[in-house]
N, C-alpha and C positions, 0 to 999 in steps of 0.2 A: 555728230556721230557719238553715240553713247555706248555702243556695244564694245566690250573689251574681253570677249571670249575668243579663245582660239580652239579650233579643231586640230588635233594632232593625229595623223594617220600613220600607222607603222605596218610595213610589210612583215609577214611572219617568217619568210625565208631568212635564215641567219639572224634570228631574233636576238640571240645573245649579244650580237654586235649592234644591230639596228636599235635595240632598246636603249642603248647608251645615248642616242641622240635626244631622246626624251629626258634622260637624266641631266644632260647639259642644258637643255632648253629650260628645265625646271629650276635651274640655278638662278635664272634671271626673270622668269615669269612665274608668278604664284601658281602652283599646281591647281588651286581652287578655281582658277580662271581657264583651265584647260580641260576639254573633253577629249578622251583618248579613244581611238577606233583602230581596230585591227583589220588589215586587208590580207587576203591569202598570199599575195605577192606584189611585186612592183607594178606589173601590168594592170592590176585591178584598181590601182590608186586613183587614176584620173577621173573615172566615173564616180567613185565615192567622194572625191574632193569636190567635184561639180555639184553633186547632190547636197553635200554639207553646206557649201557656199550658198546654194540656192535657198536654203531654209531661212536665211535672214538672221540667224542666230549668231553668226560668227563674223568677226571683222577680219579674220585671217584663217587660212588653212595651211598647215605644214604637213608635208609628206616625206617620210624617211624610208629608204630602202637601200639594200646592197645588191647590185646586179653583177653577178660574176660569170666568167666564161666557164661554162660547165663542159665545153668540148663537144656538145651536141648541136648547138645552134649558135648563131652569131649574136652574142649578148649585146653588142653595140646597137643592133637594130631595136632590141627590146628597150634599151636605155633611152635611145632617141624617141621612140614612141611614147615612153612615159613622160619625158620632159616636155615634148610637144603637147601631150594631152593635158598635163598640169597647167601649162601656159594657156591653152585654150580654155580650160575651166575658169581660170581667173578672168580672162578677157570676156567670156560669155556672161559671167555672173557679176562682174564688177568688184569681186572680193579678191584680194591678193592671195595667191597660192604659192607657197614657197617650197622649194625642193631641197631635200637633204638626201638625194639619191646619188650614190656614188658607184662608179663602175671602174674598179681597179683592173689594170691590164694583167697583173701577175699575182693573183690571190691564191694562196694555198691554205688549206685548213690545217695549219700547224699552230701550235701554241704561240709561237713568235708572231705570225701574221695576225692571228686573232687578237692578241694583245695590242698590236699596233693599230688595228682598225677599231677596236673598242675605244681607245684613247682618241682616235681621229673623229669618231662619231660623237663623242662628248663635246669636242671642240666645235664640230659642225652644228650640234644642237645649240650651243651658245651663240654661234653666229646667226643661226636662224632666229633665235629669240631677239637678238639685236636688230635684225632686219624687220621683225614684226613690230618692235617698239618704234623704230624709225618710221616705218610705214604708218603706224597709228598717228604719230605726231604730224607727219607731212600731210596725211589725208585730213586730219582734224583742222589744220591750218587752212587747207584748201577749201574745206566746207565753210569755215568761218569767213574766209575772204568772199566766197560766193554768196553767203547770206548777207554780208554787209553791202554788197553791190546792188 
């Protein structure tokens, strides 16, 4: 497995927060190895993730979003659909799809909450990068073992 490119998908809702996941991710993975894509919102990410994974260009796809309770619909249903869709994209393409999709129970658009979630998304971006690196290593060893057999 020689591919070491990652597709990073960001939902545009709450971009000032969500973009911080890419900042954290880029602390551990060279930005030159990352292609960044924007999605209108979290709900659109699974299809884009599947299409990116199916290109054969990426060894991982990372998707970041903040799904909040806007009081109009049940945000937990949206969040569940997104996570299920991302998992399905990975299973159908054989390319790991990682989620940095968070659904806080009590998010308010105050300076205090925004600062907390910006910092949290930086950390979650780092964790996603660690997961990508671990997945690359594990899958490379798996392919080496399969080739040797």
